[in-house]
C-alpha positions in Angstrom: -7.7 -16.9 -11.5 -7.6 -14.3 -14.2 -4.4 -12.6 -15.1 -4.1 -9.1 -16.8 -1.1 -7.5 -18.4 -1.0 -3.8 -19.3 1.8 -1.5 -20.7 2.5 0.5 -17.3 0.9 -1.7 -14.6 1.1 -5.4 -14.4 -1.7 -7.2 -12.4 -1.5 -11.0 -11.4 -3.6 -12.7 -8.8 -2.5 -16.0 -7.3 -3.5 -17.9 -4.1 -5.3 -15.1 -2.7 -2.8 -12.5 -3.3 -3.0 -9.7 -6.2 0.3 -8.4 -7.0 0.2 -5.0 -8.7 3.6 -4.1 -10.3 4.6 -0.5 -11.5 6.2 -1.1 -14.9 7.9 2.0 -16.3 11.6 1.3 -16.5 14.1 2.3 -15.5 12.7 4.4 -12.6 9.1 3.4 -12.6 7.9 7.1 -12.5 4.2 7.5 -12.8 2.4 9.3 -15.4 -1.4 9.9 -15.7 -1.6 6.7 -17.8 0.0 4.8 -15.1 -2.0 6.2 -12.4 -5.2 5.3 -14.4 -4.1 1.7 -14.8 -3.2 1.6 -11.1 -6.7 2.9 -10.2 -8.1 0.0 -12.4 -6.0 -2.7 -10.8 -7.1 -1.4 -7.3 -10.7 -1.7 -8.3 -10.1 -5.1 -9.8 -8.5 -6.6 -6.6 -11.1 -4.7 -4.4 -14.0 -6.6 -6.4 -12.5 -9.9 -6.6 -13.7 -12.0 -3.6 -10.6 -14.4 -4.1 -8.3 -11.9 -3.3 -7.7 -11.4 0.3 -4.4 -9.1 0.1 -2.6 -6.7 -2.2 1.1 -6.5 -2.8 2.4 -3.4 -4.5 6.0 -3.4 -6.2 8.1 -1.8 -8.8 9.5 -3.7 -11.8 13.2 -4.6 -11.9 15.9 -4.8 -9.2 16.6 -1.2 -8.4 13.6 0.9 -8.0 10.1 0.7 -6.5 9.0 4.1 -7.8 11.1 7.3 -8.1 7.8 9.6 -8.1 6.0 11.4 -10.9 7.4 11.7 -14.3 9.2 15.3 -14.0 9.5 15.6 -17.9 5.7 15.1 -18.3 4.7 17.3 -15.2 7.0 20.1 -16.7 5.6 19.9 -20.2 1.8 19.8 -19.6 -0.4 22.5 -19.1 -1.2 23.6 -15.3 -4.8 22.6 -15.5 -3.8 19.2 -16.9 -1.0 19.0 -14.2 -3.7 19.8 -11.4 -6.0 17.0 -12.7 -3.2 14.7 -12.6 -2.5 15.3 -9.1 -6.1 15.1 -8.1 -6.6 11.8 -9.9 -3.5 10.3 -8.3 -4.6 11.5 -4.8 -8.0 9.9 -5.4 -6.3 6.9 -6.5 -4.3 6.6 -3.3 -7.2 7.4 -1.2 -9.3 4.3 -2.8 -6.1 2.0 -2.1 -6.0 3.2 1.5 -9.7 2.6 2.0 -9.9 -0.7 0.2 -11.0 -3.2 2.9 -8.2 -5.6 2.1 -4.7 -5.5 3.5 -2.2 -3.7 1.3 1.7 -4.3 1.6 4.1 -2.2 -0.3 7.1 -4.4 -1.2 9.8 -1.8 -1.4 12.2 -3.6 -3.9 14.2 -0.6 -4.5 14.6 3.2 -4.2 11.3 4.8 -3.1 11.4 8.5 -3.6 9.0 11.5 -3.7 5.6 10.3 -5.1 6.8 6.7 -5.0 7.1 7.1 -1.2 3.7 8.6 -1.1 2.3 5.6 -2.8 4.1 3.4 -0.3 2.5 5.4 2.4 -1.0 4.8 1.3 -0.2 0.9 1.9 -1.2 -0.6 5.1 2.4 -2.3 5.6 5.7 -1.4 4.1 8.4 -4.1 3.7 11.8 -3.2 2.3 14.7 -5.2 0.9 17.8 -4.7 2.8 20.3 -2.4 1.1 18.3 -2.3 -2.1 17.7 1.7 -2.0 16.8 4.8 0.0 13.4 6.4 0.8 12.4 9.9 1.3 10.3 12.9 0.1 12.8 15.4 -1.6 10.2 17.5 -3.5 11.5 20.6 -1.8 14.6 20.5 -3.7 12.6 21.0 -6.7 10.7 23.9 -5.3 7.8 21.6 -4.7 6.0 19.7 -2.1 4.4 16.3 -1.8 1.1 16.6 -3.5 -0.8 13.2 -3.4 -1.3 12.9 0.2 2.3 12.5 1.5 1.9 15.3 4.0 -1.1 13.9 5.7 0.1 10.4 5.8 3.7 11.1 6.8 2.4 13.1 9.9 0.3 10.2 10.8 3.2 7.9 11.0 5.6 10.3 12.8 5.0 13.3 14.9 4.2 16.4 12.8 7.5 18.2 13.6 9.5 15.3 12.5 7.3 15.0 9.3 8.1 18.7 8.6 11.6 18.0 9.2 11.8 15.3 6.9 10.1 17.2 4.1 11.7 20.5 4.3 15.1 19.1 4.4 14.3 16.5 1.7 17.0 14.1 2.7 16.8 10.5 1.8 17.4 7.7 4.2 18.2 4.1 4.2 15.4 1.6 4.9 16.9 0.6 8.2 16.7 4.3 9.3 13.3 4.6 8.1 12.3 1.6 10.1 13.5 3.2 13.1 11.3 6.0 12.5 8.3 3.8 11.9 8.0 4.5 8.3 9.0 0.9 7.5 7.6 -2.2 9.1 10.2 -4.8 8.2 13.5 -4.8 6.3 14.4 -8.3 5.1 17.5 -9.8 3.4 17.1 -11.3 0.0 19.8 -12.2 -2.7 17.5 -10.7 -5.5 14.3 -8.8 -6.0 12.6 -12.2 -7.1 13.5 -13.8 -3.9 12.4 -10.7 -1.9 8.9 -10.8 -3.8 8.6 -14.5 -2.9 9.0 -13.9 0.6 6.5 -10.9 0.7 3.9 -12.9 -1.4 4.3 -15.9 1.2 3.8 -13.2 4.1 0.7 -11.8 2.4 -0.8 -15.1 2.1 -0.7 -15.6 5.9 -3.3 -12.9 6.1 -5.9 -14.9 4.1 -7.6 -18.4 4.6 -7.1 -20.8 6.1 -4.6 -19.0 8.3 -6.4 -15.7 9.0 -10.1 -14.6 8.7 -9.6 -12.2 5.8 -12.7 -10.3 6.3 -11.6 -9.6 10.0 -8.2 -8.4 8.7 -10.0 -6.1 6.1 -12.4 -4.6 8.7 -9.5 -3.9 11.2 -7.9 -2.0 8.1 -10.9 -0.1 7.4 -11.6 0.8 11.2 -8.2 2.4 11.3 -7.9 3.9 8.0 -11.4 5.1 7.4 -12.1 5.6 11.1 -8.9 7.8 11.4 -10.4 10.7 9.5 -13.7 10.6 11.8 -14.7 12.3 15.0 -14.0 9.8 17.9 -17.8 9.0 18.4 -18.3 8.3 14.7 -15.1 6.2 14.4 -16.3 4.0 17.4 -19.9 3.7 15.6 -18.0 2.5 12.6 -16.0 0.0 14.6 -19.3 -1.4 16.1 -20.9 -1.7 12.8 -17.7 -3.6 11.4 -17.8 -5.9 14.4 -21.4 -6.8 14.0 -20.9 -7.6 10.5 -18.1 -9.9 11.4 -20.4 -11.5 14.1 -22.5 -12.6 11.2 -19.7 -14.2 9.2 -19.0 -17.8 8.7 -15.3 -17.2 9.7 -16.4 -15.7 13.0 -18.7 -18.9 13.7 -15.6 -21.0 12.9 -13.3 -18.9 15.1 -15.3 -19.0 18.1 -16.3 -22.7 17.5 -12.8 -23.6 17.2 -11.6 -21.7 20.4 -14.4 -23.6 22.3 -13.6 -27.0 20.8 -9.7 -26.3 21.5 -8.8 -26.9 17.9 -7.1 -24.9 15.2 -9.7 -22.9 12.9 -9.7 -23.2 9.4 -11.0 -20.0 7.9 -12.7 -19.5 4.4 -12.7 -15.9 3.9 -16.6 -15.7 4.4 
């Protein structure tokens, strides 16, 4: 399996899981250059038939991502700043619509644009006691600008989403789980142990355990269909189901059920 290293985003793929790590210590803040590399990594995982799930994480023990690089955003011209935000938003849209399960492994503080990146994932798993999460942009006279308002309102009701953003308060991962912003909060002695647990969990959504195409199509029906009118969303669902009926894994799953045996999926 090919491995690629870069200055701001590390990409590695093993056993069906692509790990994309944000590497800009100490806070893993993103710049245009990091988003460009993240975009490339997302496309690399999308086109790799051997990759069945994607895990996003931050380098180090303390921070997933603390948002955009404020010094950079303050220094650049307004036109460049807008182009950066537009590209970052497009990158997260690409991540959200990639037909492979995306898990954000929140190994530390997940703040501002870092939370917006995490919201573009399908599942969010946090390390117990490792940090806090929130959208505090209002305290800078700003607002979430790369999809955070839309995605937060999807996960909680619009009134609660507004409350969280206009107060700008941070919360623990346990509090975020109670609100439905985080799926799981796991204990781990170190970030390394936490990542091992997440990678093992991610492998469970690929062959031979799960039909990876079915997982990806379920994700696409929810994420892509969520922006469509009801009739169009149901049409997309039917088309995706028909594609699955033609897959080898569907034949294996149906045959295993009738034969009363455990299926052995191959991701095809």
